[in-house]
C-alpha atoms as an extended CHARMM CRD file, in Angstrom:
* protein
*
       252  EXT
         1         1  UNK       CA              0.0010000000        0.0020000000       -0.0010000000  PROA      1               0.0000000000
         2         2  UNK       CA              1.2460000000        3.4780000000       -0.8560000000  PROA      2               0.0000000000
         3         3  UNK       CA              1.6930000000        5.7920000000        2.1050000000  PROA      3               0.0000000000
         4         4  UNK       CA              0.7350000000        8.7450000000       -0.0840000000  PROA      4               0.0000000000
         5         5  UNK       CA             -2.7440000000        9.1630000000       -1.5180000000  PROA      5               0.0000000000
         6         6  UNK       CA             -2.8210000000        8.2580000000       -5.2130000000  PROA      6               0.0000000000
         7         7  UNK       CA             -4.8520000000       10.2630000000       -7.7300000000  PROA      7               0.0000000000
         8         8  UNK       CA             -7.8630000000        8.1630000000       -8.6340000000  PROA      8               0.0000000000
         9         9  UNK       CA             -6.6460000000        7.4760000000      -12.1800000000  PROA      9               0.0000000000
        10        10  UNK       CA             -3.2960000000        6.2600000000      -10.8400000000  PROA      10              0.0000000000
        11        11  UNK       CA             -5.0860000000        3.9520000000       -8.4020000000  PROA      11              0.0000000000
        12        12  UNK       CA             -7.0470000000        2.4650000000      -11.3120000000  PROA      12              0.0000000000
        13        13  UNK       CA             -3.8520000000        2.0250000000      -13.3470000000  PROA      13              0.0000000000
        14        14  UNK       CA             -2.2370000000        0.2910000000      -10.3830000000  PROA      14              0.0000000000
        15        15  UNK       CA             -5.1610000000       -2.1200000000      -10.2020000000  PROA      15              0.0000000000
        16        16  UNK       CA             -4.8510000000       -2.9660000000      -13.8910000000  PROA      16              0.0000000000
        17        17  UNK       CA             -1.1670000000       -3.6720000000      -13.3900000000  PROA      17              0.0000000000
        18        18  UNK       CA             -1.6440000000       -5.7180000000      -10.2130000000  PROA      18              0.0000000000
        19        19  UNK       CA             -4.3370000000       -7.9530000000      -11.7300000000  PROA      19              0.0000000000
        20        20  UNK       CA             -3.0150000000       -8.1800000000      -15.2970000000  PROA      20              0.0000000000
        21        21  UNK       CA             -1.9390000000      -11.8270000000      -14.9170000000  PROA      21              0.0000000000
        22        22  UNK       CA             -5.5560000000      -12.9280000000      -14.4940000000  PROA      22              0.0000000000
        23        23  UNK       CA             -7.0130000000      -14.1740000000      -17.7640000000  PROA      23              0.0000000000
        24        24  UNK       CA            -10.5260000000      -13.7790000000      -19.1040000000  PROA      24              0.0000000000
        25        25  UNK       CA            -12.7000000000      -16.6340000000      -17.8210000000  PROA      25              0.0000000000
        26        26  UNK       CA            -12.8140000000      -19.5410000000      -20.2420000000  PROA      26              0.0000000000
        27        27  UNK       CA            -15.8440000000      -21.1600000000      -18.6630000000  PROA      27              0.0000000000
        28        28  UNK       CA            -19.3640000000      -19.8530000000      -18.0590000000  PROA      28              0.0000000000
        29        29  UNK       CA            -19.5090000000      -17.1360000000      -15.4250000000  PROA      29              0.0000000000
        30        30  UNK       CA            -21.0590000000      -17.4320000000      -11.9820000000  PROA      30              0.0000000000
        31        31  UNK       CA            -24.3260000000      -15.7910000000      -13.0260000000  PROA      31              0.0000000000
        32        32  UNK       CA            -27.9810000000      -16.6610000000      -13.1810000000  PROA      32              0.0000000000
        33        33  UNK       CA            -29.3440000000      -17.2190000000      -16.6710000000  PROA      33              0.0000000000
        34        34  UNK       CA            -32.4820000000      -15.3120000000      -15.7220000000  PROA      34              0.0000000000
        35        35  UNK       CA            -30.3970000000      -12.2590000000      -14.7350000000  PROA      35              0.0000000000
        36        36  UNK       CA            -27.7270000000      -12.2800000000      -17.4500000000  PROA      36              0.0000000000
        37        37  UNK       CA            -28.4770000000      -13.1050000000      -21.0630000000  PROA      37              0.0000000000
        38        38  UNK       CA            -26.2770000000      -15.5020000000      -23.0290000000  PROA      38              0.0000000000
        39        39  UNK       CA            -25.0870000000      -12.6230000000      -25.2090000000  PROA      39              0.0000000000
        40        40  UNK       CA            -24.0080000000      -10.5200000000      -22.2230000000  PROA      40              0.0000000000
        41        41  UNK       CA            -22.3630000000      -13.5040000000      -20.5410000000  PROA      41              0.0000000000
        42        42  UNK       CA            -20.3980000000      -14.2030000000      -23.7210000000  PROA      42              0.0000000000
        43        43  UNK       CA            -19.4480000000      -10.5480000000      -24.1410000000  PROA      43              0.0000000000
        44        44  UNK       CA            -18.1370000000      -10.4130000000      -20.5710000000  PROA      44              0.0000000000
        45        45  UNK       CA            -15.7640000000      -13.2960000000      -21.3640000000  PROA      45              0.0000000000
        46        46  UNK       CA            -14.7110000000      -12.2460000000      -24.8590000000  PROA      46              0.0000000000
        47        47  UNK       CA            -14.6930000000       -8.4530000000      -25.1330000000  PROA      47              0.0000000000
        48        48  UNK       CA            -11.4150000000       -6.6860000000      -24.3230000000  PROA      48              0.0000000000
        49        49  UNK       CA            -11.5740000000       -5.8530000000      -20.6210000000  PROA      49              0.0000000000
        50        50  UNK       CA            -11.4780000000       -2.0850000000      -21.1240000000  PROA      50              0.0000000000
        51        51  UNK       CA            -14.3500000000       -2.3010000000      -23.6080000000  PROA      51              0.0000000000
        52        52  UNK       CA            -16.8060000000       -4.0850000000      -21.3080000000  PROA      52              0.0000000000
        53        53  UNK       CA            -19.7720000000       -1.7100000000      -20.8920000000  PROA      53              0.0000000000
        54        54  UNK       CA            -20.9620000000       -0.6460000000      -17.4710000000  PROA      54              0.0000000000
        55        55  UNK       CA            -24.3680000000       -2.1550000000      -18.2610000000  PROA      55              0.0000000000
        56        56  UNK       CA            -22.7860000000       -5.6030000000      -18.6730000000  PROA      56              0.0000000000
        57        57  UNK       CA            -21.0600000000       -5.4060000000      -15.2900000000  PROA      57              0.0000000000
        58        58  UNK       CA            -24.2880000000       -4.0570000000      -13.7860000000  PROA      58              0.0000000000
        59        59  UNK       CA            -26.0480000000       -7.2560000000      -14.9160000000  PROA      59              0.0000000000
        60        60  UNK       CA            -23.1130000000       -9.3710000000      -13.7130000000  PROA      60              0.0000000000
        61        61  UNK       CA            -23.0170000000       -7.7900000000      -10.2590000000  PROA      61              0.0000000000
        62        62  UNK       CA            -26.7670000000       -7.7540000000       -9.7370000000  PROA      62              0.0000000000
        63        63  UNK       CA            -27.1350000000      -11.4010000000      -10.7550000000  PROA      63              0.0000000000
        64        64  UNK       CA            -27.7820000000      -14.1530000000       -8.2360000000  PROA      64              0.0000000000
        65        65  UNK       CA            -24.4170000000      -15.5990000000       -7.2360000000  PROA      65              0.0000000000
        66        66  UNK       CA            -22.8000000000      -18.2510000000       -5.0770000000  PROA      66              0.0000000000
        67        67  UNK       CA            -21.8300000000      -17.3560000000       -1.4880000000  PROA      67              0.0000000000
        68        68  UNK       CA            -18.1380000000      -17.8980000000       -2.3040000000  PROA      68              0.0000000000
        69        69  UNK       CA            -16.9700000000      -16.4260000000       -5.5730000000  PROA      69              0.0000000000
        70        70  UNK       CA            -14.5000000000      -17.7700000000       -8.1510000000  PROA      70              0.0000000000
        71        71  UNK       CA            -11.4220000000      -15.7020000000       -7.3920000000  PROA      71              0.0000000000
        72        72  UNK       CA             -9.9540000000      -15.6590000000      -10.8900000000  PROA      72              0.0000000000
        73        73  UNK       CA            -13.2110000000      -14.4340000000      -12.3770000000  PROA      73              0.0000000000
        74        74  UNK       CA            -13.6220000000      -11.5900000000       -9.8840000000  PROA      74              0.0000000000
        75        75  UNK       CA             -9.9370000000      -10.6580000000      -10.1310000000  PROA      75              0.0000000000
        76        76  UNK       CA            -10.1970000000      -10.3480000000      -13.9110000000  PROA      76              0.0000000000
        77        77  UNK       CA            -13.1460000000       -7.9450000000      -13.8060000000  PROA      77              0.0000000000
        78        78  UNK       CA            -12.0620000000       -5.9350000000      -10.7490000000  PROA      78              0.0000000000
        79        79  UNK       CA             -9.8370000000       -3.3220000000      -12.4830000000  PROA      79              0.0000000000
        80        80  UNK       CA            -12.6260000000       -2.5370000000      -14.9480000000  PROA      80              0.0000000000
        81        81  UNK       CA            -15.1000000000       -2.2070000000      -12.0700000000  PROA      81              0.0000000000
        82        82  UNK       CA            -12.7200000000        0.2580000000      -10.3760000000  PROA      82              0.0000000000
        83        83  UNK       CA            -12.3320000000        2.1610000000      -13.6370000000  PROA      83              0.0000000000
        84        84  UNK       CA            -16.0700000000        2.5070000000      -14.1400000000  PROA      84              0.0000000000
        85        85  UNK       CA            -16.5830000000        3.5630000000      -10.5140000000  PROA      85              0.0000000000
        86        86  UNK       CA            -13.8820000000        6.2060000000      -10.9060000000  PROA      86              0.0000000000
        87        87  UNK       CA            -15.0280000000        7.5080000000      -14.2690000000  PROA      87              0.0000000000
        88        88  UNK       CA            -18.7430000000        7.5290000000      -13.4430000000  PROA      88              0.0000000000
        89        89  UNK       CA            -19.4480000000        6.2040000000      -16.9590000000  PROA      89              0.0000000000
        90        90  UNK       CA            -22.2990000000        4.1490000000      -15.5860000000  PROA      90              0.0000000000
        91        91  UNK       CA            -23.5350000000        2.1820000000      -12.6170000000  PROA      91              0.0000000000
        92        92  UNK       CA            -22.1420000000       -1.2770000000      -11.9400000000  PROA      92              0.0000000000
        93        93  UNK       CA            -24.8490000000       -2.1930000000       -9.3900000000  PROA      93              0.0000000000
        94        94  UNK       CA            -28.2500000000       -0.8280000000       -8.4470000000  PROA      94              0.0000000000
        95        95  UNK       CA            -26.8810000000        0.0340000000       -4.9900000000  PROA      95              0.0000000000
        96        96  UNK       CA            -23.5280000000        1.6110000000       -4.1770000000  PROA      96              0.0000000000
        97        97  UNK       CA            -23.2040000000       -0.5400000000       -1.0670000000  PROA      97              0.0000000000
        98        98  UNK       CA            -23.1210000000       -3.7150000000       -3.1790000000  PROA      98              0.0000000000
        99        99  UNK       CA            -20.7770000000       -2.5680000000       -5.9430000000  PROA      99              0.0000000000
       100       100  UNK       CA            -17.9940000000       -4.8190000000       -4.6350000000  PROA      100             0.0000000000
       101       101  UNK       CA            -20.0860000000       -7.5850000000       -3.0890000000  PROA      101             0.0000000000
       102       102  UNK       CA            -18.3740000000      -10.2030000000       -5.2620000000  PROA      102             0.0000000000
       103       103  UNK       CA            -14.9810000000       -9.0660000000       -3.9860000000  PROA      103             0.0000000000
       104       104  UNK       CA            -16.1420000000       -9.5860000000       -0.4140000000  PROA      104             0.0000000000
       105       105  UNK       CA            -17.2380000000      -13.1290000000       -1.2680000000  PROA      105             0.0000000000
       106       106  UNK       CA            -13.6720000000      -14.1010000000       -2.1770000000  PROA      106             0.0000000000
       107       107  UNK       CA            -11.4420000000      -15.3930000000        0.6340000000  PROA      107             0.0000000000
       108       108  UNK       CA             -9.1170000000      -12.5580000000        1.6190000000  PROA      108             0.0000000000
       109       109  UNK       CA             -6.1110000000      -14.8730000000        1.5180000000  PROA      109             0.0000000000
       110       110  UNK       CA             -6.7440000000      -15.2680000000       -2.2230000000  PROA      110             0.0000000000
       111       111  UNK       CA             -4.9670000000      -12.0000000000       -2.9670000000  PROA      111             0.0000000000
       112       112  UNK       CA             -1.2260000000      -11.4940000000       -3.1130000000  PROA      112             0.0000000000
       113       113  UNK       CA              0.4270000000       -8.4760000000       -1.5260000000  PROA      113             0.0000000000
       114       114  UNK       CA              0.3780000000       -6.3830000000       -4.6960000000  PROA      114             0.0000000000
       115       115  UNK       CA             -3.2620000000       -7.1390000000       -5.4100000000  PROA      115             0.0000000000
       116       116  UNK       CA             -4.3940000000       -6.2610000000       -1.9120000000  PROA      116             0.0000000000
       117       117  UNK       CA             -2.3250000000       -3.0680000000       -1.9800000000  PROA      117             0.0000000000
       118       118  UNK       CA             -4.1130000000       -2.0820000000       -5.2040000000  PROA      118             0.0000000000
       119       119  UNK       CA             -7.4900000000       -2.7300000000       -3.5750000000  PROA      119             0.0000000000
       120       120  UNK       CA             -6.7000000000       -0.6950000000       -0.4580000000  PROA      120             0.0000000000
       121       121  UNK       CA             -5.0710000000        2.1210000000       -2.4090000000  PROA      121             0.0000000000
       122       122  UNK       CA             -8.1560000000        2.3810000000       -4.6080000000  PROA      122             0.0000000000
       123       123  UNK       CA            -10.3620000000        2.4730000000       -1.5080000000  PROA      123             0.0000000000
       124       124  UNK       CA             -8.4170000000        5.4280000000       -0.1370000000  PROA      124             0.0000000000
       125       125  UNK       CA             -8.3910000000        7.3410000000       -3.4380000000  PROA      125             0.0000000000
       126       126  UNK       CA            -12.0690000000        6.7210000000       -4.1250000000  PROA      126             0.0000000000
       127       127  UNK       CA            -13.1610000000        7.6620000000       -0.6160000000  PROA      127             0.0000000000
       128       128  UNK       CA            -11.0660000000       10.8290000000       -0.7100000000  PROA      128             0.0000000000
       129       129  UNK       CA            -12.8440000000       11.8950000000       -3.8770000000  PROA      129             0.0000000000
       130       130  UNK       CA            -16.2490000000       11.2140000000       -2.3360000000  PROA      130             0.0000000000
       131       131  UNK       CA            -15.6670000000       13.2250000000        0.8360000000  PROA      131             0.0000000000
       132       132  UNK       CA            -14.0260000000       16.1610000000       -0.9570000000  PROA      132             0.0000000000
       133       133  UNK       CA            -16.6140000000       16.4930000000       -3.7250000000  PROA      133             0.0000000000
       134       134  UNK       CA            -19.3680000000       19.0250000000       -3.2020000000  PROA      134             0.0000000000
       135       135  UNK       CA            -21.7470000000       16.7840000000       -5.1770000000  PROA      135             0.0000000000
       136       136  UNK       CA            -20.2010000000       13.3360000000       -4.7030000000  PROA      136             0.0000000000
       137       137  UNK       CA            -23.0690000000       11.2600000000       -6.0620000000  PROA      137             0.0000000000
       138       138  UNK       CA            -22.5670000000        8.7400000000       -3.2520000000  PROA      138             0.0000000000
       139       139  UNK       CA            -23.0000000000        9.1790000000        0.4760000000  PROA      139             0.0000000000
       140       140  UNK       CA            -19.6980000000        8.6760000000        2.3230000000  PROA      140             0.0000000000
       141       141  UNK       CA            -21.2210000000        6.2450000000        4.8390000000  PROA      141             0.0000000000
       142       142  UNK       CA            -22.6250000000        4.1640000000        1.9760000000  PROA      142             0.0000000000
       143       143  UNK       CA            -19.1730000000        4.0530000000        0.4070000000  PROA      143             0.0000000000
       144       144  UNK       CA            -17.6600000000        2.9750000000        3.7190000000  PROA      144             0.0000000000
       145       145  UNK       CA            -20.2190000000        0.1630000000        3.9080000000  PROA      145             0.0000000000
       146       146  UNK       CA            -19.3890000000       -0.8050000000        0.3270000000  PROA      146             0.0000000000
       147       147  UNK       CA            -15.7090000000       -1.2240000000        1.1890000000  PROA      147             0.0000000000
       148       148  UNK       CA            -16.5620000000       -3.0370000000        4.4300000000  PROA      148             0.0000000000
       149       149  UNK       CA            -18.6890000000       -5.5250000000        2.4960000000  PROA      149             0.0000000000
       150       150  UNK       CA            -15.7220000000       -5.9150000000        0.1130000000  PROA      150             0.0000000000
       151       151  UNK       CA            -13.5330000000       -6.9520000000        3.0440000000  PROA      151             0.0000000000
       152       152  UNK       CA            -11.5000000000       -3.7500000000        3.2440000000  PROA      152             0.0000000000
       153       153  UNK       CA            -10.5110000000       -2.3780000000        6.6450000000  PROA      153             0.0000000000
       154       154  UNK       CA            -12.3330000000        0.9470000000        6.8430000000  PROA      154             0.0000000000
       155       155  UNK       CA            -10.4530000000        2.2590000000        9.9040000000  PROA      155             0.0000000000
       156       156  UNK       CA             -7.9060000000        4.0760000000        7.6640000000  PROA      156             0.0000000000
       157       157  UNK       CA            -10.7770000000        5.6040000000        5.7040000000  PROA      157             0.0000000000
       158       158  UNK       CA            -12.4210000000        6.9050000000        8.8640000000  PROA      158             0.0000000000
       159       159  UNK       CA             -9.0990000000        8.3820000000        9.9140000000  PROA      159             0.0000000000
       160       160  UNK       CA             -8.8260000000        9.9350000000        6.4610000000  PROA      160             0.0000000000
       161       161  UNK       CA            -12.2030000000       11.6390000000        6.9220000000  PROA      161             0.0000000000
       162       162  UNK       CA            -11.2010000000       12.8460000000       10.3660000000  PROA      162             0.0000000000
       163       163  UNK       CA             -7.9220000000       14.3480000000        9.1620000000  PROA      163             0.0000000000
       164       164  UNK       CA             -9.1630000000       15.8720000000        5.8920000000  PROA      164             0.0000000000
       165       165  UNK       CA             -9.4250000000       19.5520000000        6.6680000000  PROA      165             0.0000000000
       166       166  UNK       CA            -11.3550000000       20.8280000000        3.6470000000  PROA      166             0.0000000000
       167       167  UNK       CA            -14.7360000000       22.4340000000        4.4550000000  PROA      167             0.0000000000
       168       168  UNK       CA            -16.4140000000       20.1920000000        1.8710000000  PROA      168             0.0000000000
       169       169  UNK       CA            -15.3390000000       17.0450000000        3.7270000000  PROA      169             0.0000000000
       170       170  UNK       CA            -16.8180000000       18.5180000000        6.8830000000  PROA      170             0.0000000000
       171       171  UNK       CA            -20.0270000000       19.4290000000        5.0600000000  PROA      171             0.0000000000
       172       172  UNK       CA            -20.3800000000       15.8650000000        3.7890000000  PROA      172             0.0000000000
       173       173  UNK       CA            -20.0600000000       14.6440000000        7.3810000000  PROA      173             0.0000000000
       174       174  UNK       CA            -22.8020000000       17.0770000000        8.4250000000  PROA      174             0.0000000000
       175       175  UNK       CA            -25.1660000000       16.0060000000        5.6440000000  PROA      175             0.0000000000
       176       176  UNK       CA            -24.6270000000       12.2720000000        5.9050000000  PROA      176             0.0000000000
       177       177  UNK       CA            -24.9150000000       12.0970000000        9.6910000000  PROA      177             0.0000000000
       178       178  UNK       CA            -28.0070000000       14.3100000000        9.6280000000  PROA      178             0.0000000000
       179       179  UNK       CA            -29.7170000000       12.0700000000        7.0710000000  PROA      179             0.0000000000
       180       180  UNK       CA            -28.5400000000        8.6850000000        8.2750000000  PROA      180             0.0000000000
       181       181  UNK       CA            -27.2680000000        8.7180000000       11.8520000000  PROA      181             0.0000000000
       182       182  UNK       CA            -28.2510000000       11.3110000000       14.4550000000  PROA      182             0.0000000000
       183       183  UNK       CA            -31.9710000000       10.5540000000       14.7400000000  PROA      183             0.0000000000
       184       184  UNK       CA            -31.4900000000        7.0260000000       16.0700000000  PROA      184             0.0000000000
       185       185  UNK       CA            -27.8540000000        7.1880000000       17.1130000000  PROA      185             0.0000000000
       186       186  UNK       CA            -27.1400000000        4.3690000000       14.6710000000  PROA      186             0.0000000000
       187       187  UNK       CA            -26.4350000000        4.0820000000       10.9770000000  PROA      187             0.0000000000
       188       188  UNK       CA            -29.8180000000        3.8830000000        9.2520000000  PROA      188             0.0000000000
       189       189  UNK       CA            -29.2300000000        1.9200000000        6.0590000000  PROA      189             0.0000000000
       190       190  UNK       CA            -31.0800000000       -1.3040000000        5.1340000000  PROA      190             0.0000000000
       191       191  UNK       CA            -27.8710000000       -2.7840000000        3.6870000000  PROA      191             0.0000000000
       192       192  UNK       CA            -26.2030000000       -2.3850000000        7.0910000000  PROA      192             0.0000000000
       193       193  UNK       CA            -28.8400000000       -4.4820000000        8.8610000000  PROA      193             0.0000000000
       194       194  UNK       CA            -26.8110000000       -7.6540000000        8.3360000000  PROA      194             0.0000000000
       195       195  UNK       CA            -23.5610000000       -5.9580000000        9.3180000000  PROA      195             0.0000000000
       196       196  UNK       CA            -23.8700000000       -5.0850000000       13.0250000000  PROA      196             0.0000000000
       197       197  UNK       CA            -20.0840000000       -4.9640000000       13.3120000000  PROA      197             0.0000000000
       198       198  UNK       CA            -20.0360000000       -2.1400000000       10.7630000000  PROA      198             0.0000000000
       199       199  UNK       CA            -22.7330000000       -0.1720000000       12.5720000000  PROA      199             0.0000000000
       200       200  UNK       CA            -20.8720000000       -0.6040000000       15.8410000000  PROA      200             0.0000000000
       201       201  UNK       CA            -17.6600000000        0.6310000000       14.2620000000  PROA      201             0.0000000000
       202       202  UNK       CA            -19.4200000000        3.7190000000       12.9290000000  PROA      202             0.0000000000
       203       203  UNK       CA            -21.0700000000        4.4140000000       16.2940000000  PROA      203             0.0000000000
       204       204  UNK       CA            -17.7920000000        4.0580000000       18.1620000000  PROA      204             0.0000000000
       205       205  UNK       CA            -16.0210000000        6.3210000000       15.6850000000  PROA      205             0.0000000000
       206       206  UNK       CA            -18.6370000000        9.0880000000       15.6930000000  PROA      206             0.0000000000
       207       207  UNK       CA            -19.0330000000        9.0470000000       19.4750000000  PROA      207             0.0000000000
       208       208  UNK       CA            -15.2930000000        8.8260000000       20.1540000000  PROA      208             0.0000000000
       209       209  UNK       CA            -14.0690000000       11.9150000000       22.0400000000  PROA      209             0.0000000000
       210       210  UNK       CA            -11.4220000000       12.6640000000       19.4120000000  PROA      210             0.0000000000
       211       211  UNK       CA            -13.9280000000       12.5000000000       16.5590000000  PROA      211             0.0000000000
       212       212  UNK       CA            -16.3070000000       14.7940000000       18.4490000000  PROA      212             0.0000000000
       213       213  UNK       CA            -13.5690000000       17.3030000000       19.2600000000  PROA      213             0.0000000000
       214       214  UNK       CA            -12.0850000000       17.3230000000       15.7600000000  PROA      214             0.0000000000
       215       215  UNK       CA            -15.3880000000       17.8460000000       13.9830000000  PROA      215             0.0000000000
       216       216  UNK       CA            -16.5170000000       20.4710000000       16.4700000000  PROA      216             0.0000000000
       217       217  UNK       CA            -13.3400000000       22.3940000000       15.6600000000  PROA      217             0.0000000000
       218       218  UNK       CA            -13.9960000000       21.9390000000       11.9250000000  PROA      218             0.0000000000
       219       219  UNK       CA            -17.5790000000       23.1820000000       12.2880000000  PROA      219             0.0000000000
       220       220  UNK       CA            -16.3410000000       26.3310000000       14.0230000000  PROA      220             0.0000000000
       221       221  UNK       CA            -13.5050000000       26.9950000000       11.5820000000  PROA      221             0.0000000000
       222       222  UNK       CA            -13.6440000000       30.2780000000        9.6790000000  PROA      222             0.0000000000
       223       223  UNK       CA            -13.5050000000       28.6710000000        6.2310000000  PROA      223             0.0000000000
       224       224  UNK       CA            -16.3410000000       26.2730000000        7.0520000000  PROA      224             0.0000000000
       225       225  UNK       CA            -18.5130000000       29.0280000000        8.5350000000  PROA      225             0.0000000000
       226       226  UNK       CA            -18.0250000000       31.1090000000        5.3960000000  PROA      226             0.0000000000
       227       227  UNK       CA            -18.9090000000       28.1880000000        3.1620000000  PROA      227             0.0000000000
       228       228  UNK       CA            -21.9070000000       27.1260000000        5.2460000000  PROA      228             0.0000000000
       229       229  UNK       CA            -23.6390000000       30.4080000000        4.4520000000  PROA      229             0.0000000000
       230       230  UNK       CA            -23.4890000000       29.5690000000        0.7450000000  PROA      230             0.0000000000
       231       231  UNK       CA            -26.8890000000       28.6540000000       -0.7090000000  PROA      231             0.0000000000
       232       232  UNK       CA            -28.0670000000       25.0530000000       -0.5330000000  PROA      232             0.0000000000
       233       233  UNK       CA            -26.2490000000       21.7450000000       -0.6730000000  PROA      233             0.0000000000
       234       234  UNK       CA            -28.6780000000       19.9760000000       -2.9440000000  PROA      234             0.0000000000
       235       235  UNK       CA            -30.9830000000       19.1580000000       -0.0710000000  PROA      235             0.0000000000
       236       236  UNK       CA            -34.4990000000       20.1980000000        0.7980000000  PROA      236             0.0000000000
       237       237  UNK       CA            -33.2950000000       20.7400000000        4.3590000000  PROA      237             0.0000000000
       238       238  UNK       CA            -31.5590000000       24.0820000000        5.0630000000  PROA      238             0.0000000000
       239       239  UNK       CA            -27.8590000000       23.4350000000        5.5350000000  PROA      239             0.0000000000
       240       240  UNK       CA            -27.5570000000       25.6680000000        8.6380000000  PROA      240             0.0000000000
       241       241  UNK       CA            -30.1590000000       23.4620000000       10.3400000000  PROA      241             0.0000000000
       242       242  UNK       CA            -28.0660000000       20.3720000000        9.5940000000  PROA      242             0.0000000000
       243       243  UNK       CA            -24.9810000000       22.1290000000       10.9720000000  PROA      243             0.0000000000
       244       244  UNK       CA            -26.8850000000       23.0180000000       14.1270000000  PROA      244             0.0000000000
       245       245  UNK       CA            -27.8740000000       19.3480000000       14.5750000000  PROA      245             0.0000000000
       246       246  UNK       CA            -24.2650000000       18.2500000000       14.1600000000  PROA      246             0.0000000000
       247       247  UNK       CA            -23.0610000000       20.8010000000       16.7060000000  PROA      247             0.0000000000
       248       248  UNK       CA            -25.7150000000       19.7660000000       19.2090000000  PROA      248             0.0000000000
       249       249  UNK       CA            -25.0810000000       16.0420000000       18.8550000000  PROA      249             0.0000000000
       250       250  UNK       CA            -21.2960000000       16.2830000000       18.8600000000  PROA      250             0.0000000000
       251       251  UNK       CA            -21.2820000000       18.5170000000       21.9250000000  PROA      251             0.0000000000
       252       252  UNK       CA            -23.7490000000       16.4420000000       23.9680000000  PROA      252             0.0000000000
């Protein structure tokens, strides 16, 4: 794993390099014939990897699948999945949280050091883009759950959010916790229902004294206060009201 944060395109390139020794599957894929047509299944195995459309991987990922996945098959498609996630060319699953579900169904010991480094480096680069984008398209907590389901340790990502000082990263914390956490003091996401360990990790992180103190400081910072007066944040709820809720809950 790189100690420095890679630009997202470099993280994708690293994944292509790390997984390049995996060949296109020569046998039928682990998909349901009702979910994936014969033409799409054949295209997934025969098209050049970089030419596989997002819609094909959407069908592949949404298909019924075995609890444990064929490692070589998932490894072959993974760089293209990362590339499509990074480029926003199209969805690869109907739900962000399940984008990398197949990866999480592969035994973690299946990956060599370089492959796992590529996975974790991509997680850091992708999450950084999400939390520092004013209109990220994905909620940060959903992305954290996505990587957790994939088998990635999200503790470094939480630390990344805590130490990212940009006002936008703070605003995304305000919005996501207002919508999905403060009301019940737990992460409210149906996909997290089967992952109590994830919800506990999020609770412990948000309620940790250091997290509270750091985000309270961020919410009172001059640059954040100036930005928070700027129009809306694509929400029907006034942003100052969400900030007030964050201040109240973090200080209590």
